[in-house]
N, C-alpha and C positions, 0 to 999 in steps of 0.2 A: 231769586235763585232757587229757593225751596220749591216754588211752583214749577220751575223747569225740571228740577230733579224728580218731582212727582209725576210729571208728564212722561219723562223718560222711563221711569219705573213702570208706569201703567202700560206703555207701549211694549216694554220688554215682557211683561206678564202676558199680554195679549198674544205676542209672538210665540211665547212658550206654549200657551194653550192651543193655538192653531197648529203648531208643530206636532204636539201630542195627538191632536185629532187626526192629522194627516198620517202620522205613524200608525195609529190604531186602525185607521181605515185601510192602509196598505197591508198591515199584518192580517186583518180579517179577510182581505181578498186572497192572500196567499194561503192562509190556514184558517178557514172559516169555522165558527162554532156550530156543531150539529147536535140536534136533539132528535133521537130516534130510538126505536125498540131494538135491543140486541137481537140479531137474526136467529140465534139458537136459544131454545128454552134452557133455563138454569135449574139444575137439580137441587132440591132442598136437602140440607144437611141437618139431621136430628142431633142436637147436642145435649149433653148432661142427662141422658136417659138413665133413670135409676136401674141398678144392676138386677133388681128382682122384677123388672117390668119389660114388656115387649109391646111394640106398636102393632096392634092387630089390624088396624085399618086406618088409612089416611085419605082425606077427600081429594087431594092432589099431590103429585110428586114433583112437578116442574112448574116454574113460574116464568112470566114474561117481564123483562126489566127495561124501563125507559131510562136512557142515559144521555147526559149532556157532556160533550167533550169536543175538543178541536179535531179537525179532520185528520191531522197527523197522528193523534192519539188513537182515533178509531182504527187506523190502519194496523196498529200493533196490539189492539185489545183482544184478549182470548178468554175462554170460560174459566181458566184457572185464576184469573184476576178478579172474578166476580163471586162473592160469597153470599149465599142466602141461607140463613140458619133459623131454626126453631128451637127455643130454649125449653127443654122438658124437665128441668130440675124441680124437685119437690112436687112432682105431679102424683096424684093418687089414681087408682084404677077407675076407668070410666071414660066418658066422652068429654073432650075439651076443645075449646077454640084457642089457637095459639097464634099470636101476632108474629110476623116474619121480620127478621132483622136483615138489612141489606148493606153491603160494603163493597166498594171497588178499590182495589189496592194498586192504583196507578195515578201518578200526579196529573192534575188538571182535568180529572174526570169526576163527574158527580151523578149519583143515582137520583132521579127525580121521582120515580114511583115504581112499585112492584104490583103485579096483578096475577093472582089475588094478593091482598095484603095480609091475609090470615088463612089458616087452614084448620080443618076439623080432623081430629085424630081420636082413636079409641085405644086406650092403654089397658093392657091386661097383665095380671100378675103371672110370673113364671112359676110353675109348680112341677114337682117330680112325682111320678106315680108308678107303682109296680103293677104290671098287667099280666095275668096268667095266660098261658097258651093251651088251647084244647084241640083235640083231633077228632074230626068227623070221618069215620071209616065207612066207606060205601062199597057195596057189593060183597060177594062171598068168594073165598078161594075155590080152587078146583075141587071136584068130588074126591073125598078121601083125605083132604087137607084141612087144617084148622089154623086160625090166626090167633096170636097171643096179643097181649096188651101192648099198644104202641110205646116205643121208647123215644122220648123227646130229649135231644141233647141239651137244649135250653128251655126249661119249662115255663119261664117267665122272662119278660123284658122290662127294663127300666126306661120309661119315656119321660123326657123333659121338654116342656113347651108351654104355650099359653093355656091358662086355666080353662078357657072355653073349648079348646081342641082336646085337651086331656080328658075332660069330663065325658067326651063322646066315646071313649074307649073303656069298656069294662073287661072284655076278653078278646083275644085274637083267636078265631076259629080257623083251623087249617083243614082242608079236605083231601083225603087220599082214597083212591079207588083200587081195590084188590081183587076185582072180578077175575075168576079163573086163574089166579096166580098160584104157582107151585113153589116159588122161591121167596126168600125174604125181600120185602119191598123197602127201598131206601129212597129218600127224596130230601133235597135241601131247599128250604124256602127263604127267599130274601124278602123281608117285609115290605120294602118300598115298591116291589114289583107285584104285590098282590092287588088285583084290580079293585076290590071293594075297599081296600085300606089306603091305596096309594095317595089319593088326594088328602086324606086325613093325616097322613104321616109326613107329608112334604115339609112341614114347618116344625117338625119335632126332631129331637135328638134321641136316637134309640141306642140302647146298649143291652145285648148285642144287636147287630143289624140283621142277623139271619139265624136259622136253627135247622138242624137235621133230624128227621124223624125216621125211625126204623120200625117196621111191623114184622116181627118174626112169624114165619109160616112153616109148619112142619106136617109131615104125613102121619096120619093116625095109624094105630096098630091094626093089623089085618088087611092093610092095603099095600099095593106095590105097583110101580110103573114098569111096564115091560115094552120092548120094541115089537113091532109087527113086521113079519116077513111073509111075502106073497109066495105061495107054493104053486109052481108052474109045471105043467105037463106037456110033452111034445116039443116040436121045434118049428120055427117059421118055415115058410116055403123056401125052397132052394134059391139062393141068390139074395136072401134077406137075412137080417140079423137084428137081435135085440140091442137097443142102445141105452135104454133106461127103464127102471122099474120103480114106481113111486106108490106109496100107500098113504092114504089120508083117513085118519090121522096117522102119523108115523109111530106114535106110542099110545098105549091105552093104560088105564088103571084097572087092576083086577082086585078082587076081594076073596078072602077065604078065612074061615074061622080057625083053620089049622095053620098056625104060623110056620110049622115045619114044611108044610106043603108049598107055601109061598116061597120059602127059602130055596126049596128044591127046584123051582122053575129055572130054566137055563138063561133067563134074561130076555127071552123073546117068545112070542107065540106065532103060530102059522095060521094062514087062512085056509079055507077049503081049497082043493085043487082047482086051478084054472087052466083049461085046455087051450093051447096056442098053436096047435098043429096046423100047418099049411097057412099060417097067417101072413098076410103081405101088407097090413096096415095096422095102425095103433088099435089097441084093445082097451076098452074102458068098462069095468065091471064092478058091481057091488057084491062082496063076498062075506060070508059068515066066518066067525073065528072058531078054530078048533081048540077048546080048552079042556084041561083035565077035569075029571069029576070032582066036585067040591070047590072048584074055582069058577067065579063068575066075573063077567066084565061089567063095571059100574059106569064107565064113561061112554063107551061106544059099543053097540051090539053088532054092527057090521062095518066093514072096511071098504072104501073105494080104492080099487087097484087100477093103475094106469100103466100099461106095458107099451113102451115106444118101440116101434119097428120101422126099419128103413132098409132100402135096397143097399147091397154091398157095392161100394164104389170100386171100379177097376178101369183098365184102359184097353184099347184095341187098335190094331193097325189095319188099315184098308188101303190097297193100291188101286188108284183110280185114274182113268184117262182124263186128259184136259179137254174142256169144252171152250172153244174160242168164240167170243162174242164181240160185236162192235167193229169188225174189220171193214174198212172202207170199200166202196165199189171199185172194181177193176184192180184190186190189190190182192197180193198173195202173201202168205206168211209161212215161214219155216220155224218150228218151235223145237227146242231141245232142252230137256227130254220131253216126250209127249205124254208122260204119266208121272204121278207123284205118290208118295206114301203119306197118308193122313193118319195121325195118331190122335184118337179121341178118348175122352174119359166120361164116365157116368155110371148109373146103376147097372149092375151086371145083367139083369133080365132084359133091360132095354137094349144094351149093346149086343146081347146074343141074338136079338130079333132083327138087328140092323143088317141090311143088305146093300149091295152096290147101288141099287136103284134109289136108296134113300140119301145117298151122298153124291153131290155134284161139285166138281172143282172147276171154277170159272176163271178164264184168262181174258180180261177185258182190254180190248185194243181200240176202244172208241177214240176218235179224233187223232189217231197216231198217223204220221206221214211216213213214207218210205225211210228205212233206216234200221239200225240195230238197237235193241232195247233189252233191259233186264226187268221183267214184270213180276210183281208179287201176286200169286194166285189167291183167290178167296174161296172158302168152302161154304156151301149151303147144305144144311142137313134138314130133311123133311121128317116130321114126326115129333115126338116129345121134346120140349125145350130144355130138358135136363141134361142133354148131351152137350159137352164142351169140346171144342177143337183146341188141342194142346199144341201140336206141332205139324208143319207141312214141310216135307223133305223132297226135293230141295226147296229152300225158301224163295228162290227167284228162278224164273224161267228165261232162257235166252231166246229172243224173238227177232227174226230178220224179216222185215216187211219190204216188199219190192213190187214194181209194176211189171206186168207181162210185156215182152218185146217180140217183134216179128223178125224171123231169121232172113236176111237179105242174101242175094246171089253173091255179093262181094264177101260176105261172111262165110258162105259155103266154099268159095275159092280159097279163102284164107285157111279154112279148116282142112282143105285137101292138101295144103303144103305142109301141114303139121306131120310129125313122125307118126307112123302107124303103130300105135301102142299095142293094139291087139296082135298084129303080126310079130312084133318084136317079142312080145310075151310068149307067142307060140314057139318062136325059134329058141327062146331061152329054155322053154320046157323041153324041146327036142334035145 
């Protein structure tokens, strides 16, 4: 009986094992276990970095992770569930090799390996340093002006960052050009935008981040700026006018040892006279300056004067007969009216020289069949292209195109039966 019980028990155990094997096989077929590298690199998280330290350089920032997990787990796995960390606690400044710790926070998943398994990092101490600001002034102000010492809104900055980067900075030199300036020069500098410093300052914390520099510029005693006025004589040719007068430079600096004489100047000086009589085009001339005795020009000894001259614009009306073109063979045309008024505008001298021979009004009847039309005429002006056609009156011409007909005998008879209009009119007159 005991033997029978043992046989039954062994058969039951074998059946259980077989059932388990079958269940595991079926489960693996539906949700197989996969071992593969996660398709995206995982970023390394630096943990427990001392507060007075900074990572200056790391050999790698991302790692590849080999994971073993069921297929269904793989379908839900994301980067937030994979943690790769480097423990930097109690590290001193210098180069270190740090092993990486890996963790996957999802059931039934296991990290088999991380590549690389360690990283090399360089730790540096964070320091704070006060850095002075200097100004390199280039060029000289305009003649008769002097520049004062630059005024710097923030004469130094406080920089915080890695010791290696901070030691590179002894001073920050800013350059300002004041060549030919007559007024105060102001400029704001943002340190991170300075080409020579930008790369060095990227990893630093700066306070302040910018500064404003002002260079005061003032005029010295005995000097004065005055405007230049061109002195013109005569008038342009009739029909022309002056449109603009420019002087280059528009102002000059003068000097006198007598301050009262400078003060007495009216604020401008004149050039020597420029004759523009009968001018019909622009005049460009270099002229000397008429200055009182005891006053000298220190910036310019002569002035370039440009007088712009152009013809006076006006308008003119011309009555012109129509010229018919393009009328088909064996066709006749009646036009009404047979002349038009053309109003043109342009320079007065050109319009005054214009005659009817220079203006042609065309009525184009090309490809038109017998019938009645309203045709817009076109104007052709020979001569200078500065003439514009403003208006054609009337704007449209009534045109009747017809074919010539032979008068038949029947038509003659019909006409003889009509009332004698001429006789009737004579009787009425009687």
